[in-house]
N, C-alpha and C positions, 0 to 999 in steps of 0.2 A: 830704821833697821841698820845694823852694822854688817858690812861684808868683809870678811877676812879672806883676801884673795889667795893667800898662800899660808895655810895653817902650819906647814912644816917649820916655819921660822917664828911662829907666834908664841909669845911668852906670857901674856896676860892671863889672869884667872877671873872668870865671871862667877857671880854668886849662884849657888845651888843650880847647876846646869842640868836641864832636862833635854835630852838629845834624841833626834831621830836621824836616820841615815838613808840616803837613796838618791836617785837621779831626779825624781820629781818632775819628769817631763810632762808638761800640760797642767800640773797642779790641779788635777781633776777631783771629782767628788770623793773618790776613794782616798786620795792623798789628803784631802781636807779633813777627813775623819781622823786620820793619824795626827795631823797638825793640831786639830782642836784638842786632842788629848794632851799633846805636848804643852800647849799653851795653858790649858786648865791646870795641869799639875805644876807648872812653873809658877803660875800666879798664886796657887795655894801656898807655895813656899817662899813667896816674894823673891823668886829666882829668875832664871834666864831660860827662855824658850829658844832652842837652837836646832839648826839643821846642818848636817854634814853632807855635802854633795861632792861629786867628782866631776872633773873636766879634763879631757873630753869624755863624752859618753863611752862606757866600756865597749859597746858594739862598734862605735866609730873607731876606737883604737885598734881592735882586733881585726875588723874588716872595713878599712877605709873606703873601699870601692863598693861596699854593700852596707853602708851605714844606715841606721834607722831614719825614717822620715820624722824628724823631731817636730813636736807640736809647739815648742816655745824656744826662743833664744834665751841666753842667760839674763838679759835685761828684763824681758817679760817675766821670766820665772821668778826673779828676785822681787819684782813688783807684786806678783801674786802671793809670794811668801810673806811679804810685808803686810799685805791686806789680811792674811790669815792670822796675823798677830805674832809672827816670829820676830825675835829680838836680834838674833845674830845668825849669819850663814858662814860656815867654815867651808872653804873650797880646797879640795884635796886633788892635786894633779895626778891623773891616772896615767901611769907609765908601766914599763916592764917590771920595775921593782915592786910597785904596788900590786900588779897582777899576780906576781909570784909570791907575795907575802903570805906566810902561814897565818891561820886564824888566831893562833896564840899571840903572835907578834902584833897583829892588827889590834887586838884588844888591849894589849899592854902598851903599845907605842902610840896608837891613834886615839882610841876611845878614852883610855885612862890618862896616858902621858900628855897628849896634846889638848884634847877636849876637856879633860877632867870632869867627865860626866858623873852625875849622881843618880840619874835615872835614864834608861834607854827605852824608847818606845819604837817598836818596829811593826811593819805589816806582816801579814800571814806568810808571804812568799819571800821574805827577806833572806838574802844569802850573801856571804862575804868570804874573803880569804881565798887562797889558792884552791882551784877546782871547786869553788863555792861550797866548801865543807863547813863553813861557819853558818849558823842559823840561830833562831830564837832559843832553841833548847840549849845550845852551847853557851849563849850569852847568859841565860838564866842560871846555868850551872857554875860558870866561872866568874860572873859579875860580882858576887859578894866578896870575893878575895880582893877585888880592886875597888870596893866601896860603892858599887852601883847595883841597883835592881833593874829588872827588865820586865816589860809588859808587851804582850802581843795583841794587836788589833785585828779582829776578824775581817774578812773581805766584805766589801759593800756590794750587795746584789740589787740590780734594778731589772724588773721584769724577767727574773730568772737568769740574768747574765751578770757575771762578775765585772765590775767597772775596772778597766785597765787602759793604759796608754795605747796598747796594741789594738784594742777594740775601737778606740776613738780614732786612731790613725786610719783604720779600715773605713770608717764612716766618712771621714774627711776626704780620703782619696776617691771615694765613690760619689762624693757630692751630697751625701745624706746629712745635711746640716742640722736638721731637727734632732736626729738620733745622736749626733755628736754633741749637741747642746745639752741633751738630757743626761749624758754621761759626764760632760765637763762641768756642768753647773753654770755655764755662761755661753754666749755666742762665740763661735770659733773666729779667731783673728789671725792675720799675718802681719808681722812687722817687717819693715824694709826701708830702703832709701830710694828716693826718686832719682833716676838716672836718665841720661840722654837716650832717646829712642830714635826711631826712623822718621818721626814727624808726620807719619801718614794720617794719624787721627786728625791732626790740624787741617790737612788738606781736604779731609772729608767733612769738616765743619764741627768736629768733636775732639778738641785737643785733650789728650790723655796724659796722665802721669804714669810713666813706665816705672815699675817698681822692681827693684832687686831684693828678693826676700832674704831675711837674715836667719831663717830656719827653713826646713825642707818639706814639711807636710803641706802640700799645695792642693786645694780642692780640685775636683774633677773639672775637665775642660767645659766651658760654658759661660753664660752671661748671668751675673748675680746682682741682686739688689744688696747694696752694702752701705756702710758708713765709713768715711775716711776721717781718722783723727789726726789733725795737724795743728801744731801750736796750741794745744789744749782745747780745740774746738772740733765739733762733729759736723760733717758735711755729707748729705745723702749723695750716693754715687752709683753709676752703672759701671760694673767691673767685668772685664772680659779676661778669662783665663784660657790660654790655648796657643795655637800656632798661627792664628789668623790666616786660614787657608785661602781666602779670597785674594789676599795680597801676597801669598806664598812666603810666609814667615817660616823659618826652619825650626827655631827653638821655641819652647814654651815660654810665654811672657805673661805678665800680669799688667793690665792696663786699666786705669781708673779714670773715668770721666766724672768730675765733680759737678753736680747740678748747681746752677746759679752761683758759680764761683769764678772770681777773677783774681789772678795773682800768679806768682812764679813759685812753683814747688820744687824746682830742680835742686838737688842736693839735700833736701829736707828729709828727716826721718819721719815716717808716717806709719799708722796702723790701720789696716783694712779689717773692719768687723763685718763678717758675712751674715746676711739675714736670710736670703732666699735665693735658690737657683731658679732663674727665669726660664732658661731654655739651654739645650746643649749647643756647642759650637757648630756652625754650619757653613759650608762653602756656597757662595752665591755666584750667579752667572755673570754679574757685572758689578761695577762700583755703585751704580745707581740703585741696584737691588740691595746692596750692602748698606748704603746710606738710609734707604727706606726702613730696613730692618733695625738699624741703630735708633732711628727716630721712634719706632714703635717700642723698642726696649726702654728708651728713656722715658717715654710717656707712661709705660707700665710701671716702671720703678718709681716715678714721681707720684703716681696714683697710690702705689703701695705705701709709701712713706706718709702721704697725706692721710690715708685711711688709718694709719697707726700713729698719727699726730707726732711725726718725727721729721718734719720737713725743715724746721728752723735749726740753724747751727746752735749748739749748746756749749757753753763754757764749762770745761771739765773741772776747773779749779786745780788746787794742788793738794 
């Protein structure tokens, strides 16, 4: 998949381009329905399946102190778009100029002038342009003058609920991983970089990888059975999300203890795939009680993966 980091300066033309537009945070089941239509129509025409996405997220631009809890960083989002069959991703920088752009100008300058779309596929709630006045009806009306047709994909409903990034964020923040997985179509994961911690886990006999997340939707505080993907391999892990109240940590941290693992993870990019919440975070009366609790957690998580035949590290391939 090709990524065009700044479409504003892009001059190439792709064959018969079928385009969809959106932030695609999470690339959930609802998104995948739209993407599948884009890919199908592009393949029918021996054309190009394309996504136009903006960076930063509009809500992050308008309210930086109240930005949404994003489900994916850009790297993970692009990986998921590639898996869905997308050929090219156009990145459009979201700024004041774009925010104030009239819908007419957006169609003429972006969809037609830069992307050169032949078909545009959008979700039911798609909106664009200043004050979000552009929508499917407007695209369907104006598209033929610019040489493209438009198709609207209805919402995906699961158990009476519309699949959306907002609904998934709520499940993740509550620690309801099963429901999040049902809407995402995969287990929820957090990508990040291993950074230097306080070294307390090592003194307790459980050296942990302290992870700085690269996106912001972090599961509820607690202990989780998870897999850590590092250097293309999966490792079962006990993951704690929280403030470590027994040792008086102030900030929320993500700590991963990889079972039966030896090696230095510092500075490495990793992905934590959450499987099950074992228990909420708890303050213990002493370090001895904390160590005993960690030992029980590790035993529980080891048994969990053994029962699911997922205890051996797996080579992910490329």
